[in-house]
C-alpha positions in Angstrom: 26.1 22.6 59.9 23.7 21.6 62.6 20.8 23.0 60.7 21.8 21.1 57.5 22.1 17.9 59.5 18.6 18.4 61.0 17.2 19.0 57.6 18.7 15.8 56.3 17.3 13.8 59.2 13.9 15.4 58.6 14.2 14.3 55.0 15.1 10.8 56.1 12.1 10.6 58.3 9.8 11.8 55.5 11.4 9.2 53.2 10.7 6.4 55.7 7.1 7.6 56.1 6.6 7.5 52.4 8.1 4.0 52.2 11.2 5.1 50.4 13.3 3.0 52.7 16.5 2.8 50.6 16.7 6.6 50.5 16.1 6.8 54.3 18.9 4.2 54.9 21.3 6.1 52.7 20.7 9.4 54.4 21.2 7.9 57.8 24.4 6.2 56.7 25.7 9.6 55.4 24.9 11.3 58.7 26.6 8.5 60.7 29.9 9.2 58.9 30.7 12.4 60.7 29.0 11.7 64.0 31.1 11.1 67.1 28.7 11.1 70.0 28.0 7.5 71.0 24.4 8.1 72.1 23.4 10.0 69.0 25.3 7.5 66.9 23.3 4.6 68.4 20.0 6.4 67.6 20.9 6.9 64.0 22.2 3.3 63.6 18.9 2.0 64.9 17.0 4.2 62.5 19.2 3.0 59.6 18.6 -0.6 60.6 14.9 0.0 60.7 15.0 1.4 57.2 17.0 -1.5 56.0 14.6 -4.0 57.6 11.5 -2.4 56.1 13.3 -2.2 52.8 13.7 -6.0 52.8 17.5 -6.0 53.5 17.1 -8.0 56.7 20.5 -9.6 57.0 22.2 -6.2 56.6 19.7 -4.6 59.0 20.6 -7.2 61.7 24.3 -6.5 61.3 23.6 -2.8 62.0 21.4 -3.7 65.0 24.3 -5.7 66.4 26.7 -2.7 66.0 24.2 -0.5 67.8 23.9 -3.0 70.6 27.7 -3.0 71.0 27.7 0.7 71.8 25.1 0.3 74.5 22.4 -2.3 75.3 19.3 -1.5 73.1 16.3 -0.4 75.0 12.8 -1.6 74.1 11.9 1.7 72.4 14.8 1.1 70.0 13.2 -2.2 68.9 9.6 -1.1 68.4 10.0 -0.7 64.6 11.8 -4.0 64.3 9.0 -5.8 66.2 6.4 -4.1 64.0 8.3 -5.3 60.9 8.7 -8.9 62.1 5.1 -9.4 63.2 3.9 -7.7 60.0 6.0 -10.1 58.0 4.4 -13.0 59.7 1.0 -11.6 59.1 1.7 -11.0 55.4 3.0 -14.6 55.1 -0.4 -15.8 56.3 -2.1 -13.7 53.6 -4.1 -11.4 55.9 -3.4 -7.8 57.0 -5.3 -8.1 60.3 -6.8 -10.9 62.3 -7.9 -8.6 65.0 -11.0 -7.3 63.1 -14.3 -8.6 64.5 -15.4 -10.1 61.2 -12.1 -11.8 60.6 -12.0 -13.2 64.1 -15.5 -14.5 63.8 -14.7 -16.3 60.5 -11.6 -17.9 62.1 -13.6 -18.9 65.1 -16.2 -20.6 63.0 -13.7 -22.3 60.8 -11.6 -23.5 63.7 -14.6 -24.8 65.5 -15.9 -26.6 62.5 -12.4 -28.1 61.8 -12.0 -29.4 65.3 -15.5 -30.8 65.5 -16.6 -28.7 68.5 -19.6 -27.5 66.7 -20.6 -24.6 68.9 -19.5 -21.8 66.6 -22.9 -20.2 66.8 -22.3 -19.8 70.5 -18.7 -18.6 70.6 -17.3 -15.5 72.2 -15.4 -13.4 69.7 -12.8 -12.5 72.2 -11.6 -15.8 73.5 -13.0 -17.7 70.5 -14.4 -20.3 72.9 -17.9 -21.3 74.1 -19.8 -18.4 75.6 -19.8 -18.7 79.4 -21.7 -16.2 81.5 -22.6 -14.1 78.4 -22.9 -10.4 78.7 -24.7 -8.3 76.1 -23.2 -4.9 75.3 -25.4 -1.9 74.3 -24.5 -2.6 70.6 -26.2 -6.0 70.9 -23.2 -8.3 70.7 -22.4 -10.9 73.4 -19.1 -11.8 75.0 -18.0 -13.8 78.1 -18.2 -11.7 81.2 -14.6 -12.7 82.1 -13.3 -11.7 78.7 -14.8 -8.2 79.0 -13.4 -7.7 82.4 -9.9 -8.9 81.2 -10.1 -6.6 78.2 -10.8 -3.6 80.4 -8.0 -4.5 82.8 -5.4 -5.3 80.3 -6.0 -2.6 77.7 -6.6 0.1 80.3 -9.1 1.8 78.0 -12.9 1.7 77.4 -13.9 -1.8 76.2 -14.4 -1.9 72.4 -16.7 -4.4 70.8 -14.7 -6.9 68.8 -17.6 -7.2 66.3 -18.7 -3.7 65.5 -15.7 -1.8 67.0 -18.1 0.4 69.0 -16.9 1.8 72.3 -19.0 4.9 72.5 -21.9 3.5 74.5 -20.0 1.0 76.7 -19.6 2.7 80.1 -18.4 0.5 83.0 -18.3 -3.1 81.9 -18.6 -4.2 85.6 -22.1 -2.7 85.7 -23.4 -5.1 83.0 -24.9 -8.3 84.2 -25.0 -11.8 82.6 -27.7 -12.2 80.0 -30.2 -14.3 82.0 -32.1 -15.9 79.1 -29.1 -16.7 77.0 -27.1 -18.1 79.9 -30.0 -20.4 80.8 -30.4 -21.6 77.3 -26.7 -22.4 76.9 -26.7 -24.3 80.2 -29.7 -26.3 79.0 -28.4 -27.0 75.5 -24.7 -27.6 76.3 -24.6 -28.9 79.9 -21.1 -30.4 79.7 -19.6 -27.2 78.3 -21.4 -25.2 80.9 -20.1 -27.5 83.7 -16.6 -27.1 82.3 -17.0 -23.3 82.5 -18.1 -23.5 86.1 -15.1 -25.7 86.9 -12.9 -23.2 85.1 -14.3 -20.3 87.2 -13.8 -22.3 90.4 -10.2 -23.1 89.3 -9.6 -19.4 88.7 -10.8 -18.6 92.2 -8.5 -21.1 93.7 -5.6 -19.8 91.6 -6.2 -16.3 92.8 -6.0 -17.7 96.4 -2.7 -19.3 95.4 -4.1 -22.8 95.9 -2.3 -24.2 92.9 -2.8 -27.9 93.4 -6.5 -27.5 94.0 -6.8 -25.2 90.9 -5.0 -27.7 88.8 -7.4 -30.5 89.9 -10.4 -28.3 88.9 -8.8 -27.8 85.4 -8.1 -31.5 85.1 -11.8 -32.2 85.7 -12.8 -29.5 83.2 -10.6 -30.9 80.5 -12.1 -34.4 81.1 -15.5 -32.9 80.3 -14.4 -30.5 77.5 -11.2 -31.8 75.9 -11.5 -29.5 72.9 -11.5 -26.2 74.8 -8.3 -24.3 74.1 -9.0 -21.9 77.1 -8.7 -24.8 79.5 -5.4 -25.9 78.2 -4.1 -22.3 78.2 -5.1 -21.6 81.8 -3.7 -25.0 82.9 -0.5 -24.1 81.2 -0.3 -21.0 83.5 -1.0 -23.1 86.6 1.8 -25.5 85.6 4.2 -22.6 85.1 3.3 -21.4 88.6 4.1 -24.9 89.9 7.4 -24.8 87.9 6.2 -27.7 85.7 7.5 -26.0 82.6 7.5 -29.0 80.3 3.8 -29.7 81.1 3.1 -26.0 80.7 4.6 -26.1 77.3 2.6 -29.1 76.2 -0.6 -27.5 77.4 0.2 -24.2 75.6 1.0 -26.1 72.4 -2.3 -27.9 72.7 -4.1 -24.6 73.0 -2.4 -23.3 69.9 -3.4 -26.4 67.9 -7.0 -26.3 69.1 -7.2 -22.6 68.1 -4.4 -21.5 65.8 -5.6 -17.9 65.5 -6.0 -17.2 69.2 -3.2 -14.9 70.3 -3.2 -15.8 74.0 -2.1 -19.4 73.3 1.1 -18.1 71.8 1.8 -15.9 74.8 1.4 -19.0 77.1 3.7 -21.0 74.8 6.3 -18.2 74.8 6.2 -17.9 78.6 6.8 -21.6 79.0 9.7 -21.5 76.5 11.3 -18.6 78.3 11.2 -20.6 81.5 12.9 -23.4 79.7 15.6 -21.0 78.5 14.5 -21.4 74.8 14.7 -17.7 74.1 14.6 -17.6 70.3 11.6 -20.0 70.1 9.9 -17.8 72.7 10.5 -14.7 70.6 9.0 -16.4 67.5 5.8 -17.1 69.6 5.5 -13.6 70.8 5.9 -12.3 67.2 3.2 -14.8 66.1 0.9 -13.4 68.8 1.5 -9.9 67.6 0.8 -10.9 64.0 -2.6 -12.0 65.2 -3.3 -9.2 67.7 -1.0 -6.2 67.0 -2.1 -4.3 70.1 -1.2 -7.0 72.6 1.0 -5.0 75.0 2.3 -8.0 76.9 3.6 -9.7 73.8 5.1 -6.5 72.5 6.9 -5.7 75.7 8.3 -9.2 76.1 9.3 -9.5 72.5 11.3 -6.3 72.8 13.0 -7.6 76.0 13.9 -10.8 74.3 15.3 -9.1 71.2 17.3 -6.8 73.4 18.7 -9.8 75.2 19.5 -11.6 72.0 21.2 -8.6 70.5 23.2 -7.7 73.6 26.9 -8.7 73.4 27.7 -11.9 75.3 31.4 -12.5 76.0 32.1 -9.8 73.3 30.2 -11.8 70.7 26.6 -11.5 69.5 25.0 -14.9 68.7 25.5 -15.4 64.9 22.4 -17.6 64.4 20.1 -14.7 65.3 20.8 -13.2 62.0 18.9 -15.9 60.2 15.7 -14.1 59.3 13.9 -17.3 58.2 14.7 -18.9 61.6 12.8 -16.2 63.4 9.7 -16.6 61.2 9.9 -20.3 60.6 7.2 -21.1 63.3 4.6 -19.7 60.9 4.7 -22.8 58.7 3.3 -25.2 61.2 0.8 -22.6 62.3 -0.6 -22.3 58.8 -0.9 -26.0 58.6 -2.7 -26.2 61.9 -5.5 -24.0 60.6 -6.8 -26.6 58.1 -5.5 -29.7 59.7 -8.0 -32.4 60.9 -8.0 -32.7 64.7 -7.5 -36.5 64.6 -3.9 -36.0 63.5 -3.0 -34.6 66.9 -1.1 -36.9 69.2 -3.5 -38.2 72.0 -0.6 -37.8 74.5 -0.9 -34.0 74.1 -4.5 -34.0 75.3 -3.4 -34.3 78.9 -0.2 -33.8 80.9 -1.7 -35.8 83.8 -1.8 -39.6 84.0 -5.3 -39.3 85.6 -6.7 -38.1 82.2 -6.4 -41.5 80.5 -10.0 -41.3 79.5 -9.5 -38.1 77.5 -8.4 -39.8 74.2 -11.5 -41.9 74.2 -13.6 -38.8 74.7 -11.8 -37.2 71.8 -12.5 -40.2 69.6 -16.2 -40.0 70.4 -16.3 -36.2 69.6 -14.3 -36.9 66.4 -16.7 -39.6 65.3 -14.4 -42.7 65.5 -15.3 -46.0 64.0 -16.3 -47.5 67.3 -19.9 -48.6 66.7 -22.7 -47.4 69.0 -20.6 -44.5 70.3 -22.1 -41.1 70.1 -20.8 -37.7 70.9 -21.2 -37.1 74.7 -22.8 -33.7 74.1 -25.2 -35.3 71.6 -26.2 -38.0 74.0 -27.0 -35.3 76.6 -29.0 -33.3 74.2 -30.9 -36.4 73.0 -31.8 -37.1 76.6 -33.2 -33.5 76.9 -35.0 -34.0 73.7 -36.8 -37.1 75.0 -37.7 -35.4 78.2 -39.3 -32.6 76.2 -41.2 -35.2 74.1 -42.6 -36.8 77.2 -44.1 -33.6 78.3 -45.8 -33.2 74.9 -47.1 -36.8 74.5 -47.4 -40.1 76.2 -44.3 -42.1 77.4 -44.6 -44.6 74.6 -44.9 -41.9 71.9 -41.9 -40.2 73.3 -39.8 -43.4 73.0 -40.8 -43.9 69.4 -40.1 -40.3 68.6 -36.7 -40.6 70.3 -35.8 -43.7 68.3 -36.9 -42.2 65.0 -34.9 -39.0 65.7 -31.8 -41.1 66.6 -32.2 -43.1 63.4 -32.6 -39.9 61.3 -29.7 -38.2 63.0 -27.5 -41.3 62.5 -28.3 -41.2 58.7 -27.8 -37.5 58.3 -24.4 -37.3 60.2 -21.3 -37.4 58.0 -19.0 -40.2 58.6 -16.1 -38.1 59.8 -18.2 -37.1 62.9 -17.6 -33.4 62.5 -21.3 -32.4 62.3 -22.0 -29.3 64.4 -23.5 -29.8 67.8 -25.6 -26.8 67.1 -27.6 -28.9 64.7 -29.0 -30.8 67.6 -30.2 -27.6 69.2 -33.0 -27.5 66.7 -34.2 -30.8 68.0 -34.6 -29.8 71.6 -35.4 -26.1 71.2 -38.8 -25.2 72.6 -40.3 -21.9 71.4 -41.1 -21.1 75.0 -37.3 -21.0 75.6 -37.3 -17.8 73.6 -40.4 -16.2 74.9 -40.8 -12.6 76.1 -41.9 -12.5 79.8 -44.0 -9.4 79.1 -46.1 -10.4 76.0 -45.7 -14.1 76.4 -44.9 -14.4 72.7 -41.7 -15.3 70.8 -39.1 -12.5 71.1 -39.5 -9.9 68.3 -36.5 -7.5 68.1 -35.1 -8.8 71.4 -33.1 -6.2 73.4 -31.1 -6.8 76.6 -30.9 -4.3 79.4 -27.7 -3.7 81.4 -29.2 -5.7 84.2 -29.2 -8.8 81.9 -32.9 -9.2 81.2 -34.2 -9.6 77.6 -37.6 -8.4 76.2 -39.2 -7.5 72.9 -38.2 -4.0 72.0 -41.7 -2.7 71.9 -42.7 -4.5 75.2 -39.7 -2.9 77.0 -40.5 0.5 75.7 -44.1 0.3 76.8 -43.0 -0.7 80.3 -40.5 2.1 80.5 -43.3 4.5 79.6 -44.9 3.8 83.0 -41.7 3.2 85.1 -38.0 3.7 84.3 -37.1 0.5 85.9 -36.5 -3.1 84.7 -39.9 -4.9 84.7 -38.3 -8.0 86.3 -35.6 -6.9 88.8 -36.7 -3.2 89.2 -33.2 -1.9 88.6 -33.0 1.7 87.6 -32.8 2.2 83.8 -33.0 6.0 83.6 -29.6 6.3 81.8 -30.5 3.5 79.5 -33.9 5.1 78.8 -32.5 8.6 77.9 -30.1 7.1 75.4 -32.9 5.6 73.3 -30.4 3.6 71.4 -31.8 0.1 71.8 -29.8 -2.4 69.8 -31.2 -5.8 69.1 -29.4 -8.7 70.8 -27.7 -10.2 67.7 -27.2 -13.8 69.0 -30.8 -14.1 70.1 -32.0 -12.9 66.8 -29.8 -15.3 65.0 -30.9 -18.2 67.1 -34.6 -17.5 66.5 -34.1 -17.0 62.7 -32.0 -20.2 62.5 -33.9 -22.6 64.7 -37.5 -21.2 64.8 -38.0 -19.9 61.2 -41.7 -20.8 61.1 -42.5 -19.3 64.4 -40.6 -16.2 63.5 -42.5 -15.8 60.2 -45.8 -16.0 62.1 -44.5 -13.4 64.6 -43.4 -11.1 61.8 -46.7 -11.4 60.0 -48.5 -10.3 63.2 -46.1 -7.4 63.6 -46.5 -6.3 59.9 -50.3 -6.4 60.2 -50.1 -4.2 63.3 -47.8 -1.8 61.6 -50.0 -1.6 58.5 -53.0 -0.9 60.7 -51.1 1.8 62.7 -49.7 3.5 59.5 -53.2 4.1 58.0 -53.8 7.8 58.2 -57.5 7.5 57.5 -58.6 4.7 59.8 -57.9 4.7 63.5 -55.6 7.7 63.3 -54.1 8.5 66.8 -55.5 11.7 68.3 -53.8 13.9 70.8 -56.5 15.6 72.8 -54.9 18.9 73.9 -55.0 22.2 72.1 -55.7 23.9 68.8 -53.3 23.2 66.0 -53.2 24.8 62.5 -51.6 23.9 59.1 -48.0 25.1 58.6 -47.8 26.4 62.2 -45.3 24.8 64.6 -46.8 23.1 67.7 -44.2 22.0 70.3 -45.6 19.5 72.8 -44.5 18.2 76.2 -45.2 14.5 76.4 -45.3 12.8 79.8 -48.4 10.6 80.0 -47.7 6.9 79.3 -50.4 6.5 76.7 -49.1 9.4 74.6 -45.5 8.2 74.9 -46.7 5.0 73.3 -48.6 6.9 70.7 -45.7 9.1 69.7 -43.4 6.1 69.5 -45.8 4.2 67.3 -46.1 7.1 64.9 -42.3 7.1 64.5 -42.0 3.3 64.2 -44.6 3.1 61.4 -42.7 5.9 59.5 -45.8 8.1 59.2 -44.5 10.5 61.9 -48.0 11.9 62.0 -51.0 12.1 64.5 -54.1 14.2 64.8 -54.6 17.1 67.3 -58.1 18.0 68.5 -59.6 20.1 71.3 -61.2 18.3 74.1 -65.0 17.9 74.2 -67.0 17.1 77.4 -69.6 15.0 75.5 -67.7 13.3 72.6 -64.2 13.3 74.2 -62.7 15.5 71.5 -63.9 17.9 68.8 -65.1 16.9 65.4 -62.4 18.9 63.6 -58.7 18.9 64.0 -55.3 19.2 62.3 -52.8 16.5 61.4 -49.3 17.1 63.0 -46.0 15.9 61.6 -43.2 15.0 64.1 -40.0 16.8 63.2 -37.8 16.0 66.2 -38.1 14.4 69.6 -35.9 15.1 72.7 -36.1 12.5 75.4 -35.3 12.9 79.1 -34.1 10.4 81.7 -37.4 10.1 83.4 -39.2 9.2 80.2 -40.6 12.6 79.4 -40.0 14.1 76.0 -40.4 17.4 74.1 -41.8 16.8 70.6 -41.4 19.4 67.9 -44.3 19.1 65.4 -45.8 21.2 62.6 -49.4 21.3 61.3 -50.0 19.6 57.9 -53.6 18.9 57.0 -57.1 19.7 58.4 -59.6 16.8 58.9 -63.1 16.1 60.0 -63.7 13.2 62.5 -66.1 10.6 61.1 -65.9 8.1 64.0 -64.5 8.3 67.5 -62.6 5.3 69.0 -59.8 4.3 71.4 -56.7 2.2 71.3 -54.3 1.2 74.2 -55.4 4.1 76.3 -55.3 6.9 73.7 -58.0 8.2 71.4 -58.2 7.4 67.7 -60.6 8.4 64.9 -61.6 7.6 61.3 -61.1 10.9 59.5 -61.6 12.6 56.1 -59.4 15.5 55.0 -60.6 19.0 54.3 -59.6 21.2 51.4 -60.6 24.8 50.4 -63.1 25.1 47.5 -61.4 26.9 44.6 -63.1 29.8 42.8 -62.6 31.2 39.3 -63.4 34.4 37.3 -65.0 37.3 39.1 -65.1 35.4 42.4 -61.4 34.8 42.2 -60.7 38.6 41.6 -62.9 39.5 44.5 -61.2 37.0 46.7 -57.8 38.4 45.8 -58.9 41.9 46.7 -60.3 40.7 50.0 -57.1 38.8 50.7 -54.8 41.8 50.1 -56.9 44.0 52.3 -57.1 41.6 55.2 -53.4 40.9 54.9 -52.6 44.6 55.2 -54.9 44.9 58.2 -53.2 41.9 59.9 -49.8 43.4 59.3 -50.9 46.7 60.9 -52.1 44.7 64.0 -48.9 42.7 64.3 -46.7 45.8 64.0 -48.8 47.5 66.7 -47.8 44.9 69.3 -45.3 45.8 71.9 -41.7 44.7 71.1 -41.5 42.1 73.8 -44.9 40.6 72.8 -43.8 40.4 69.2 -40.5 38.9 70.1 -42.2 36.2 72.2 -44.7 35.4 69.4 -41.9 35.1 66.8 -39.8 33.0 69.2 -42.6 30.5 69.4 -44.3 30.6 66.0 -41.7 32.3 63.8 -42.3 35.5 61.9 -45.5 36.2 60.0 -45.4 34.5 56.6 -45.3 36.5 53.4 -48.2 36.6 50.9 -48.4 33.5 48.7 -47.8 34.0 45.0 -50.7 31.9 44.1 -53.7 32.4 46.4 -55.3 29.0 46.0 -52.2 26.9 45.5 -52.5 25.2 48.9 -55.6 23.2 49.8 -55.4 24.9 53.2 -55.2 28.4 51.8 -52.5 31.0 52.6 -50.2 30.1 55.5 -50.3 33.6 57.1 -54.0 33.1 57.9 -53.2 30.1 60.1 -50.2 31.9 61.7 -52.5 34.8 62.6 -55.2 32.6 64.0 -52.6 30.9 66.2 -51.3 34.2 67.6 -54.6 36.0 68.0 -55.8 36.0 71.6 -58.8 33.8 71.0 -60.0 30.8 72.9 -59.9 27.4 71.3 -63.7 27.3 70.8 -63.5 30.6 68.9 -60.6 29.3 66.7 -62.2 25.9 65.9 -64.8 27.1 63.4 -62.0 28.6 61.2 -60.5 25.1 61.0 -63.8 23.6 59.7 -64.3 26.3 56.9 -63.6 25.2 53.4 -64.2 28.7 51.9 -61.2 31.0 51.9 -63.5 34.0 51.5 -65.4 33.1 54.7 -62.2 32.6 56.6 -60.8 35.9 55.5 -64.1 37.6 56.3 -64.0 36.1 59.8 -60.4 37.2 60.4 -61.3 40.7 59.3 -64.1 40.8 61.9 -61.7 39.6 64.6 -59.1 42.2 63.7 -61.7 45.0 63.7 -62.9 43.9 67.1 -59.3 43.8 68.4 -58.6 47.3 67.0 -61.8 48.7 68.6 -60.9 47.2 72.0 -57.5 48.7 71.8 -58.8 52.2 71.1 -61.2 52.0 74.1 
């Protein structure tokens, strides 16, 4: 009997997994009929209630949950499926399966910022959906507030995952990453009031940590005066009010945070916490569920929602509250949330902007940000930016010209701004942005493919790599970058690239043109071909190289960046610097080490003759022409074939006469001796076995070099035969 029961329960679980909820509920009901043990009975009742809820029979499901609670108070684990269903229902009502994805969050942040007139959507953190403060750049290239990353690491108790690209593989210890210096300075320059509000928030957090609640509250009051549209400030002030047991004020601030940013989950947590303190349990449950519909993996909201549901379902004076069975009542808060997303900010009550009488000036500030009909009033942030713009103009021209330029710009801006005043503040950035603000400190040019190191400094990708060729430390702060160097996964700083493309398009086009011209020149495999002066190399023969000199690190990297993956190999020459003949090598693989060294796996491709010797950035280059064997026909071809076969057999005898360990070492380095080619003259370099043999024969480079220059296969075979005869005679002696 027990076995049959277990089979039925297994069947019910499979039915639930396959979304056949009615079947699962029926099976659980049948199994309950003959079950007497109260503990097991409660477990099955909960599972049946879960199946009913997911099957859309919510009223019936709640009745079963009540019955289960009467046996024994439901534990949080019993309510996990119910919480998932309720939060999922709210999410489906809003028409989106997940707001937690990076792209979705980004779209919501931009939409909300535009709707509320804050206008810094280009400079928002995708975790808190607020203005970037103390931005940190992750290895993937995306930027977030430093505090957000630290909180994410602490709360989730797992490696930080980028909210944009969902990458966590390269993020080690978030605490080791520093603030992006260039970006932080730019944001402080462009948005001084928002930056000042961020500093006050940081000071307030410090005071709160020291349990100086009143002082922390004052800091947040000051910050809200400066930035009355920042939902983070209201959320944090709500927590301070809760600590001071000002629960009504805490609720008002939390509600304001939710209105400012309807799709920010933390606001609903704050609101729920305030409602719990005010003993408004059901409303608190709705807010926690709303939070979970936005951020399904929020542990705090899930735990608290389970506790509240457990309390609501627990028998009180032998009676469970009847009103909890109203499914629409639990989810009703979603209606006003959906309206908030598209609502204009001026519909908010000014009294909600501040819970302190000392913030009487806040509504006026809000009106200015909203573009009220008060003539002559501009947005505070715009006035500050205009002032910066005039200062910049003064540096470029005379004082009188600056004043005229300022008046003209003000006039143009006044005409271009929409009447509702919701024009983005970021549009003003273009007016004050100086190209030198986004200039690489190494090449003193506009950033091209900007990358940010873990120590927070930004450089052009190529500039940074060239510096790391010489020293594995940051060029500015000298911090060790060995681990960063060995990964070789430099990702461009996305926000910096976006800023440059949006606000400096002309300068970027000029910079791209210069780069393209450089790449075109470097990718020419006839003119200024990079030359590695080292050893002999031959067509089709592998040539592993150990790269450690800075100039050759640069050379190898450029070969890979241009896509040619090729460079020339020549013997050294005391007079000319390198020999007049060489072989083009193709890079097959590169393995990097933490100290900047690398092992490069190459293989020979084409022979060439040097036409002109030159140099570039510390390594040799040359203009070259490629060599090919002269083909023969008729009698000459038959004679060539006969000579080829004889020399091949002679070479095979010599190879087989080698000691086993010698042969093993040779094959480990160069591979086994190639077979005869079907068509003798198919390759412009001749048979590959000839080059393999020349590579393994114990000849000096100067003796090998003439073979590379020969364009007659007959002469090359004759030369090899002479060498083999000499080697055989020496062995017999």
